Every structure is written in C-alpha cells, then in structure tokens.
LOPA-36683 format. One record per residue (C-alpha): residue in three letters; x, y, z. Coordinates in Angstrom, 3 decimals. Layout:
['ALA', [X, Y, Z]]
...
This chain:
['MET', [112.875, 115.007, 106.064]]
['ARG', [115.522, 116.751, 103.959]]
['PRO', [118.558, 115.541, 105.934]]
['LEU', [117.203, 111.983, 105.906]]
['ALA', [116.726, 112.054, 102.112]]
['PHE', [120.279, 113.327, 101.670]]
['SER', [121.801, 110.687, 103.946]]
['LEU', [120.080, 107.737, 102.281]]
['PRO', [122.363, 107.675, 99.170]]
['LEU', [125.370, 107.981, 101.431]]
['MET', [124.224, 104.993, 103.426]]
['LEU', [123.777, 102.966, 100.224]]
['LEU', [127.270, 103.865, 98.998]]
['ALA', [128.751, 102.906, 102.329]]
['ALA', [126.961, 99.552, 102.234]]
['LEU', [128.242, 98.856, 98.704]]
['ALA', [131.770, 99.759, 99.730]]
['VAL', [131.595, 97.214, 102.516]]
['VAL', [130.002, 94.472, 100.432]]
['ALA', [132.151, 94.876, 97.287]]
['PRO', [135.458, 93.640, 98.762]]
['VAL', [133.714, 90.653, 100.268]]
['LYS', [132.414, 89.641, 96.818]]
['SER', [135.680, 90.179, 94.911]]
['ALA', [138.019, 88.462, 97.356]]
['PRO', [136.761, 84.900, 96.822]]
['ALA', [136.970, 85.397, 93.042]]
['LYS', [140.635, 86.363, 93.288]]
['VAL', [141.384, 83.437, 95.559]]
['ALA', [139.566, 81.043, 93.216]]
['SER', [141.471, 82.303, 90.166]]
['SER', [144.827, 81.970, 91.929]]
['ARG', [143.940, 78.464, 93.026]]
['ALA', [142.982, 77.567, 89.453]]
['ARG', [146.320, 78.838, 88.130]]
['ALA', [148.190, 76.908, 90.812]]
['ALA', [146.247, 73.748, 89.965]]
['THR', [147.253, 73.979, 86.287]]
['ARG', [150.958, 74.114, 87.114]]
['PRO', [152.627, 70.703, 87.460]]
['ARG', [153.786, 70.100, 91.000]]
['VAL', [157.432, 69.194, 91.418]]
['ASP', [157.916, 66.094, 93.521]]
['PRO', [161.066, 66.563, 95.670]]
['ALA', [162.047, 62.925, 95.103]]
['ASP', [161.751, 63.371, 91.332]]
['LEU', [163.772, 66.583, 91.461]]
['ALA', [166.549, 64.942, 93.484]]
['LEU', [166.653, 61.977, 91.084]]
['TYR', [166.738, 64.355, 88.135]]
['GLU', [169.752, 66.218, 89.479]]
['ARG', [171.629, 62.961, 90.109]]
['LEU', [170.866, 61.703, 86.617]]
['CYS', [171.954, 65.018, 85.097]]
['THR', [175.232, 64.770, 86.957]]
['ASN', [175.795, 61.239, 85.684]]
['ALA', [174.848, 62.109, 82.112]]
['LEU', [176.553, 65.476, 81.656]]
['THR', [179.776, 64.874, 83.604]]
['PRO', [181.342, 62.619, 80.895]]
['PHE', [181.599, 65.630, 78.540]]
['ASP', [184.955, 65.315, 76.771]]
['SER', [185.972, 68.169, 74.496]]
['ALA', [188.858, 66.151, 73.042]]
['ARG', [186.441, 63.457, 71.887]]
['GLY', [183.820, 65.887, 70.629]]
['GLY', [181.589, 66.549, 73.630]]
['PHE', [178.803, 64.163, 74.549]]
['VAL', [180.306, 61.401, 72.433]]
['ARG', [180.545, 57.694, 73.192]]
['ARG', [183.736, 55.694, 72.966]]
['ASP', [182.735, 54.287, 69.581]]
['GLY', [182.612, 57.815, 68.131]]
['THR', [178.818, 58.213, 68.025]]
['PRO', [177.140, 61.232, 69.654]]
['CYS', [174.672, 60.678, 72.481]]
['GLU', [171.541, 62.413, 71.226]]
['ALA', [169.768, 62.172, 74.580]]
['ALA', [172.634, 63.917, 76.406]]
['ILE', [172.599, 66.745, 73.861]]
['GLU', [168.836, 67.161, 74.255]]
['LEU', [169.174, 67.165, 78.032]]
['ALA', [171.888, 69.823, 77.889]]
['LEU', [169.715, 71.963, 75.603]]
['ALA', [166.821, 71.607, 78.057]]
['ARG', [168.977, 72.672, 80.987]]
['GLY', [170.280, 75.543, 78.890]]
['ARG', [166.730, 76.785, 78.410]]
['ASP', [166.394, 76.669, 82.194]]
['GLY', [169.355, 79.026, 82.559]]
['ASP', [172.328, 76.656, 82.712]]
['ALA', [174.722, 78.471, 80.377]]
['LEU', [177.458, 75.834, 80.715]]
['ALA', [175.130, 73.042, 79.624]]
['MET', [173.999, 75.103, 76.627]]
['ARG', [177.583, 75.776, 75.538]]
['ARG', [178.439, 72.093, 75.820]]
['ALA', [175.378, 71.073, 73.819]]
['LEU', [176.203, 73.529, 71.030]]
['PHE', [179.848, 72.428, 71.106]]
['THR', [178.770, 68.824, 70.470]]
['LEU', [176.465, 69.906, 67.669]]
['HIS', [179.331, 71.785, 66.027]]
['TRP', [181.411, 68.609, 66.243]]
['MET', [178.501, 66.570, 64.865]]
['HIS', [178.614, 68.626, 61.678]]
['ALA', [181.656, 66.562, 60.691]]
['LEU', [179.388, 63.496, 60.488]]
['LEU', [177.177, 65.163, 57.880]]
['ASP', [177.726, 63.844, 54.363]]
['THR', [177.895, 67.032, 52.322]]
['VAL', [177.839, 65.120, 49.022]]
['GLY', [175.163, 62.451, 49.381]]
['GLY', [173.363, 63.999, 52.338]]
['GLY', [172.483, 62.647, 55.763]]
['PHE', [174.540, 61.783, 58.828]]
['VAL', [176.806, 58.788, 59.116]]
['SER', [176.690, 56.883, 62.375]]
['GLY', [180.012, 57.943, 63.894]]
['THR', [183.667, 58.730, 63.339]]
['ARG', [184.417, 55.166, 62.331]]
['ASP', [182.335, 55.672, 59.194]]
['LEU', [184.275, 58.723, 58.066]]
['GLY', [186.614, 58.228, 55.140]]
['VAL', [187.641, 60.069, 52.019]]
['LEU', [187.549, 57.066, 49.702]]
['ASP', [184.656, 55.238, 51.355]]
['THR', [181.050, 55.501, 50.273]]
['HIS', [178.746, 54.900, 53.189]]
['PHE', [175.149, 53.847, 52.835]]
['GLU', [174.531, 52.981, 56.509]]
['LYS', [172.854, 56.322, 57.132]]
['LEU', [169.844, 54.942, 58.913]]
['THR', [166.636, 56.859, 59.373]]
['TRP', [166.311, 56.681, 63.150]]
['PHE', [169.533, 58.471, 64.146]]
['ASN', [169.187, 60.959, 61.283]]
['ALA', [165.738, 61.820, 62.640]]
['ARG', [166.993, 62.333, 66.184]]
['ARG', [169.857, 64.562, 65.036]]
['PHE', [167.532, 66.488, 62.744]]
['GLU', [165.269, 67.241, 65.710]]
['LEU', [168.266, 68.370, 67.775]]
['LEU', [169.195, 70.842, 65.037]]
['ALA', [165.639, 72.179, 65.080]]
['MET', [165.853, 72.618, 68.862]]
['ALA', [169.224, 74.367, 68.547]]
['ALA', [167.825, 76.700, 65.873]]
['GLN', [165.169, 77.822, 68.360]]
['ALA', [167.690, 78.290, 71.193]]
['SER', [170.630, 79.894, 69.373]]
['PRO', [170.895, 82.505, 66.576]]
['ASP', [173.769, 80.624, 64.923]]
['PRO', [172.861, 80.145, 61.221]]
['ALA', [174.639, 76.781, 61.207]]
['TRP', [171.704, 75.008, 62.846]]
['PRO', [168.974, 75.845, 60.283]]
['ARG', [171.499, 75.273, 57.495]]
['ASP', [172.282, 71.737, 58.670]]
['ALA', [168.590, 71.116, 59.376]]
['ARG', [167.708, 72.054, 55.793]]
['ALA', [170.393, 69.644, 54.606]]
['CYS', [168.668, 66.911, 56.613]]
['VAL', [165.309, 67.826, 55.089]]
['ASP', [166.835, 67.574, 51.635]]
['TYR', [168.255, 64.111, 52.410]]
['PHE', [164.936, 62.878, 53.767]]
['GLU', [163.033, 64.156, 50.748]]
['ARG', [165.464, 62.771, 48.179]]
['VAL', [166.337, 59.405, 49.698]]
['LEU', [164.150, 58.347, 52.622]]
['LEU', [160.717, 59.774, 51.873]]
['ASP', [157.987, 57.565, 50.428]]
['PRO', [155.532, 59.649, 48.357]]
['ARG', [152.651, 57.463, 49.571]]
['GLY', [153.456, 58.483, 53.151]]
['GLY', [156.110, 57.485, 55.643]]
['PHE', [159.870, 57.011, 55.483]]
['VAL', [161.965, 53.958, 54.653]]
['THR', [164.421, 52.463, 57.130]]
['GLY', [167.612, 53.605, 55.439]]
['GLN', [169.364, 54.449, 52.213]]
['MET', [170.055, 50.782, 51.501]]
['GLY', [168.403, 47.540, 52.556]]
['SER', [164.775, 47.015, 53.454]]
['ARG', [162.235, 49.452, 52.044]]
['ASP', [159.576, 48.374, 54.530]]
['LEU', [157.992, 50.861, 56.905]]
['GLU', [159.142, 50.466, 60.505]]
['PRO', [156.985, 52.216, 63.126]]
['GLU', [159.935, 53.145, 65.355]]
['ALA', [161.912, 54.941, 62.646]]
['ASN', [158.772, 56.588, 61.272]]
['GLY', [157.685, 57.730, 64.714]]
['LEU', [161.028, 59.414, 65.354]]
['THR', [160.998, 61.049, 61.931]]
['VAL', [157.440, 62.352, 62.253]]
['GLN', [158.342, 63.901, 65.616]]
['ALA', [161.253, 65.785, 64.033]]
['TRP', [159.238, 66.556, 60.890]]
['MET', [156.404, 68.076, 62.903]]
['ARG', [158.782, 70.146, 65.050]]
['TRP', [160.493, 71.581, 61.982]]
['GLY', [157.152, 72.211, 60.289]]
['ALA', [155.804, 74.017, 63.356]]
['MET', [158.944, 76.132, 63.577]]
['THR', [158.894, 77.116, 59.895]]
['ARG', [155.061, 77.243, 59.767]]
['ASP', [155.133, 75.137, 56.618]]
['GLY', [151.792, 73.445, 56.088]]
['ARG', [153.315, 70.949, 53.647]]
['ARG', [155.334, 69.389, 56.468]]
['ARG', [152.203, 69.095, 58.579]]
['ASP', [150.223, 67.524, 55.737]]
['PHE', [152.893, 64.935, 55.001]]
['ALA', [153.224, 64.116, 58.695]]
['TRP', [149.471, 63.510, 58.802]]
['LYS', [149.721, 61.392, 55.669]]
['SER', [152.502, 59.312, 57.208]]
['LEU', [150.635, 58.778, 60.476]]
['ASP', [147.498, 57.731, 58.622]]
['ARG', [149.349, 55.251, 56.436]]
['LEU', [151.277, 53.718, 59.325]]
['TRP', [148.084, 53.406, 61.353]]
['ASN', [146.222, 51.718, 58.507]]
['GLU', [148.973, 49.392, 57.274]]
['CYS', [151.144, 48.615, 60.314]]
['ARG', [148.605, 48.240, 63.094]]
['ASP', [147.201, 44.937, 64.296]]
['ALA', [144.183, 44.728, 66.570]]
['ASP', [145.963, 42.475, 69.079]]
['LEU', [149.654, 43.313, 68.587]]
['GLY', [149.487, 47.062, 68.096]]
['MET', [152.095, 48.582, 65.792]]
['VAL', [153.986, 45.826, 63.961]]
['ARG', [156.558, 45.475, 61.217]]
['LYS', [155.419, 43.873, 57.961]]
['ASP', [157.206, 42.701, 54.833]]
['VAL', [156.398, 43.607, 51.238]]
['TRP', [153.659, 40.949, 51.170]]
['GLY', [151.919, 42.422, 54.190]]
['GLN', [152.916, 39.615, 56.568]]
['ILE', [154.001, 40.344, 60.135]]
['ARG', [157.718, 39.584, 60.312]]
['ASP', [158.578, 40.485, 63.941]]
['PRO', [156.924, 40.355, 67.351]]
['SER', [155.242, 43.440, 68.697]]
['LEU', [158.070, 45.693, 69.937]]
['LEU', [157.888, 48.243, 72.721]]
['ALA', [159.899, 50.817, 70.775]]
['ASP', [157.391, 50.771, 67.903]]
['GLN', [154.484, 51.533, 70.205]]
['VAL', [156.354, 54.252, 72.099]]
['GLU', [157.702, 56.231, 69.151]]
['MET', [154.452, 56.096, 67.202]]
['GLY', [152.584, 57.146, 70.342]]
['ARG', [154.900, 60.117, 70.855]]
['ALA', [154.534, 61.052, 67.173]]
['CYS', [150.746, 61.077, 67.467]]
['LEU', [150.965, 63.110, 70.670]]
['ARG', [153.297, 65.667, 69.065]]
['SER', [150.996, 65.964, 66.055]]
['TRP', [148.017, 66.652, 68.310]]
['GLN', [149.948, 69.267, 70.271]]
['ALA', [151.141, 71.111, 67.165]]
['THR', [148.007, 70.850, 65.028]]
['GLY', [145.079, 70.033, 67.317]]
['ARG', [143.889, 67.034, 65.290]]
['ASP', [141.813, 65.032, 67.770]]
['SER', [142.324, 61.682, 66.008]]
['ASP', [146.032, 61.874, 66.840]]
['LEU', [145.304, 62.194, 70.555]]
['ALA', [142.914, 59.230, 70.334]]
['ARG', [145.640, 57.163, 68.678]]
['ALA', [148.203, 58.162, 71.291]]
['ARG', [145.794, 57.105, 74.041]]
['ALA', [145.121, 53.798, 72.292]]
['LEU', [148.842, 53.024, 72.063]]
['ALA', [149.365, 53.999, 75.699]]
['ALA', [146.568, 51.617, 76.713]]
['HIS', [148.092, 48.873, 74.563]]
['ILE', [151.478, 49.346, 76.234]]
['LYS', [149.868, 49.104, 79.643]]
['LEU', [147.940, 45.965, 78.714]]
['ARG', [150.582, 44.007, 76.805]]
['PHE', [153.993, 45.259, 77.936]]
['GLU', [153.815, 46.597, 81.485]]
['VAL', [155.231, 44.497, 84.325]]
['GLY', [152.743, 45.192, 87.088]]
['VAL', [154.442, 44.699, 90.454]]
['ARG', [158.068, 44.932, 89.429]]
['GLY', [157.682, 47.989, 87.241]]
['GLY', [158.880, 48.734, 83.737]]
['TRP', [157.931, 47.300, 80.382]]
['ARG', [158.868, 44.192, 78.435]]
['ASN', [160.749, 44.592, 75.201]]
['GLU', [158.515, 42.265, 73.125]]
['TYR', [155.023, 40.828, 73.135]]
['ALA', [153.722, 37.570, 71.603]]
['ILE', [157.224, 36.257, 70.964]]
['GLU', [155.986, 32.656, 71.181]]
['ARG', [154.247, 33.145, 67.839]]
['PHE', [157.602, 33.663, 66.160]]
['GLY', [159.475, 30.697, 67.602]]
['HIS', [161.037, 32.405, 70.615]]
['ALA', [161.132, 30.384, 73.812]]
['ARG', [162.979, 32.837, 76.019]]
['ARG', [161.327, 35.360, 78.243]]
['SER', [161.172, 38.926, 76.984]]
['PRO', [163.640, 41.168, 78.882]]
['ARG', [163.249, 44.749, 80.050]]
['THR', [165.805, 46.772, 78.096]]
['PHE', [167.291, 49.868, 79.709]]
['ASP', [167.022, 52.327, 76.800]]
['ASP', [163.577, 51.278, 75.583]]
['ASN', [162.174, 51.550, 79.102]]
['ALA', [163.530, 55.091, 79.360]]
['ARG', [161.689, 56.133, 76.198]]
['ALA', [158.561, 54.324, 77.372]]
['ALA', [158.708, 56.114, 80.723]]
['ARG', [158.980, 59.449, 78.967]]
['PHE', [155.971, 58.692, 76.769]]
['ALA', [153.989, 57.535, 79.799]]
['VAL', [154.693, 60.798, 81.613]]
['GLU', [153.925, 62.940, 78.565]]
['ILE', [150.599, 61.256, 77.773]]
['GLY', [149.708, 61.321, 81.461]]
['MET', [150.423, 65.043, 81.738]]
['ALA', [148.541, 65.783, 78.514]]
['THR', [145.420, 63.856, 79.511]]
['GLY', [145.551, 64.220, 83.291]]
['ASP', [145.944, 60.466, 83.819]]
['THR', [148.109, 60.095, 86.924]]
['SER', [148.276, 56.304, 86.548]]
['ARG', [150.634, 56.741, 83.571]]
['VAL', [152.953, 58.955, 85.599]]
['ASN', [152.916, 56.490, 88.483]]
['ALA', [153.807, 53.666, 86.087]]
['ALA', [156.823, 55.696, 84.947]]
['ARG', [157.877, 56.243, 88.558]]
['ARG', [157.705, 52.494, 89.197]]
['ALA', [159.864, 51.963, 86.124]]
['TRP', [162.757, 54.199, 87.166]]
['THR', [162.527, 52.866, 90.703]]
['SER', [163.000, 49.313, 89.385]]
['PHE', [166.115, 50.443, 87.462]]
['ALA', [167.615, 52.288, 90.455]]
['LYS', [170.852, 50.265, 90.582]]
['GLN', [171.547, 50.668, 86.882]]
['LEU', [170.748, 54.358, 86.999]]
['GLU', [173.375, 54.985, 89.657]]
['LYS', [176.054, 53.317, 87.495]]
['SER', [175.033, 54.633, 84.066]]
['ARG', [176.697, 57.647, 82.511]]
['LEU', [175.598, 59.122, 79.184]]
['GLU', [172.786, 56.563, 78.897]]
['SER', [171.070, 58.033, 81.954]]
['ALA', [170.168, 61.141, 79.934]]
['GLU', [167.062, 59.421, 78.529]]
['TRP', [165.853, 58.730, 82.055]]
['ALA', [166.617, 62.291, 83.124]]
['LEU', [164.396, 63.571, 80.309]]
['ALA', [161.634, 61.226, 81.455]]
['VAL', [161.856, 62.459, 85.051]]
['ARG', [161.987, 66.075, 83.893]]
['ALA', [158.713, 65.590, 81.995]]
['THR', [156.836, 65.200, 85.300]]
['TRP', [156.985, 68.988, 85.792]]
['ALA', [158.265, 70.290, 82.413]]
['PRO', [156.834, 68.108, 79.618]]
['GLU', [157.664, 70.831, 77.033]]
['PRO', [155.001, 69.994, 74.448]]
['LEU', [155.045, 71.442, 70.968]]
['ALA', [153.216, 74.744, 70.947]]
['ARG', [150.179, 75.028, 68.689]]
['ALA', [151.648, 76.397, 65.483]]
['ASP', [150.200, 79.082, 63.240]]
['TRP', [149.767, 77.068, 60.056]]
['SER', [148.013, 79.899, 58.240]]
['VAL', [151.351, 81.249, 57.021]]
['THR', [152.873, 78.574, 54.838]]
['ALA', [155.674, 78.441, 52.352]]
['THR', [154.490, 78.655, 48.751]]
['PRO', [155.440, 75.591, 46.675]]
['ARG', [158.130, 76.289, 44.143]]
['HIS', [156.076, 75.036, 41.199]]
['ALA', [153.269, 77.417, 42.193]]
['VAL', [155.682, 80.384, 42.101]]
['VAL', [156.927, 79.380, 38.631]]
['LYS', [153.370, 78.907, 37.395]]
['LYS', [152.386, 82.354, 38.700]]
['ARG', [155.342, 84.010, 36.964]]
['VAL', [154.523, 82.316, 33.656]]
['TYR', [150.898, 83.432, 33.937]]
['GLN', [151.929, 87.026, 34.689]]
['SER', [154.321, 87.152, 31.721]]
['TYR', [151.610, 85.711, 29.476]]
['LYS', [149.120, 88.307, 30.746]]
['ARG', [151.541, 91.166, 30.056]]
['ALA', [152.247, 89.849, 26.541]]
['HIS', [148.542, 89.706, 25.672]]
C-alpha cells in the first residue's frame, strides 16, 4: 500500500502536466486572433492606388518654387500633410520635403498683423492684406502642429503659437466659433469652423491645455445649435438667422470631422453622436448611389438654382476621407465602401491629377492608417495668466499682513 500511496501524487502531477497545455493553447490562439481582428486589413488594390496617388502628388516637388507649391504661389496643404504622413512611416525624403515646404511657408506669415496670407502674390512691403481667411490659416496651423510632433525644430511651435495669437485676437468669437476672415462677413460658416476646431483640438491635445478643449466644445455646441437645420444639416445663416446658401457638402464634412476629432481626443460621447448624424445626412442627401461620390449641394431649387449639382473633385476627396474615418471609428463598413465607390468613379481624373491627388491619397491611406487623435491627458493644463497674477497679489498681501 505504501508504493501505491506514493505514486498517486505523481500520477496527478503527470495528468495536470498533460492537461495544462491543452487548456492554455486555445487561449493564446484566441488572443492572437483578437489582436489580428483589431488591426485594419490592407486591401492590395487600395495600397496600389495609394502608391500611384503618392507618386502623382509628391513628384511635382519644386525646390525653386518653394516645395509643394502651386503655380499661383499657394502651398498645397494636402501634399504637405501626405509627405508628413509618409515621413512618419519611414520615408525620410518625404519628411525632408515636407519640412522644406513648411520653412518656405514661413515667408507667408504676417509677422506684424498675424496670420498667413494666401500666397506669394499677396506679399508686399507697402501692401496691407486683409484676405487672411480662416480656412487656410486653420489648415496651415494644423500642419505646424503635426510638424512640431514630428521634428524637434523650435520653428514649428513658434509659428503655431503665432497662429494661435492671430486666431485669438482677430478670428475668435467669445461666444464660441470663429469668423470667416479678418474682413468681410462675420457670420459663422461650418466649413471654416470645422477646419479650425480640428486644428484647435490637435494643438490643445498636444499642449494638454484644457482651455483649448473647452473652447472647442463651446464652438461645436454653438455651431450645432445655431447652424443646423433638421432637413438641410449644417447651413450658413446671415445675421438675422436666415439660411443664405444651400446645404453644402463641405460644411457637413468638416463639421463631422471636427466632431470626430473631439470625440477621439476627449471622449465626449455627444461628439461621436453628432459625427454619426452628419455622416447619415451625407449618405441620405448627397451620395450618388450607383455612380459613386457625393453632390456638392442639396436643395438648390429652394434658392433659385435650376442646374444640377455637380460632384466636385476636392470636396469629394474630403468627403471620402471622412467616410473612411467614421467607418473605421464605428466599424461601419458601408461608409468605407462608399468611399471606395467614390475614388473609383474619379479614376480618370485621379490618373491625370498632380498635387490635388494628395487629398485622395490621404483618404485611401485612412482605410488602414486612420491616425486618430490620441486621447489626451487633460489633467495637466496651463494655468491662466490672470490666475497667476491673482495668486502673486494674494501672496504679497499675505506676507505684508
């Protein structure tokens, strides 16, 4: 009986040694499958199209002209963003060319009044330019924020802070939102505000400044309450609150991307709900079902237009990018498929386009690398200047008494 009692624990240990690997193996396989399912799959057709579009967009780099600069002397913001994205992937040449163009773009920055002028044609010693519109200042501001994250050069945060100063002094509305430009209409346009909120949120997430986040929220709330119509979506209104233009695709797209960026950086669920609502509105009112792509306007017959709304090349590129991003964020493959139908319908124009194809390349890239804003740590925020002064006065008073 003694040998049998001694061998029983050994038999149990042997049985556990045999059973344990059988139990742990499926768990490892399941976890690896879960990680593989979370990674976006790269479609070979999308990857091949992306490489062709990158070749078309980045080949026209001209160092004598300034880099990724059009013939009219204006920089192509989409080409710069695409080159920065490829630089993050390891393409050192693309990164150098993007930073070269940004260095050249510094010459367009008005160091006296603030803000960027449109292009080289607006540069002049004796000329005072007020055509520094909000939309291209917002796009260039966001590029500087991206460059500050990719390069240690102190020029990028310095120019970005100059843009922040111009926005706060000239373009910012204390009630929320940003005006269209330094001169002209003071109405709120959803497209310009959407672009600015995207850049504002990126800079706020990078600097961990809660004041930027709070004002971005305030702007989104005001635009949603004042510039949204139940049937038309985001619209442009005059000072009397009357709708002055048809429902535009660009307004829906940029406000949708702004809401999506806000949700990614802050986690506010109402922003994701708004982004989904705008994506559904675009699908219902603007999408061309069989042909693919999106119309430029909706309900134009209400404003005296008899012509048929066209499908513009640039606006469809931005819409395709938003469709892919919202589809990847929510797991809705129908949005991504709608974007694929869009760039398939523009195949002939894409083969002939040069710098303008960069927007489409960014849309195709988003199918496997959407690059959302990372959830920022908003607990560490910059202290307002007036609070610092108030604290110093209180401390001096306390020492005196």
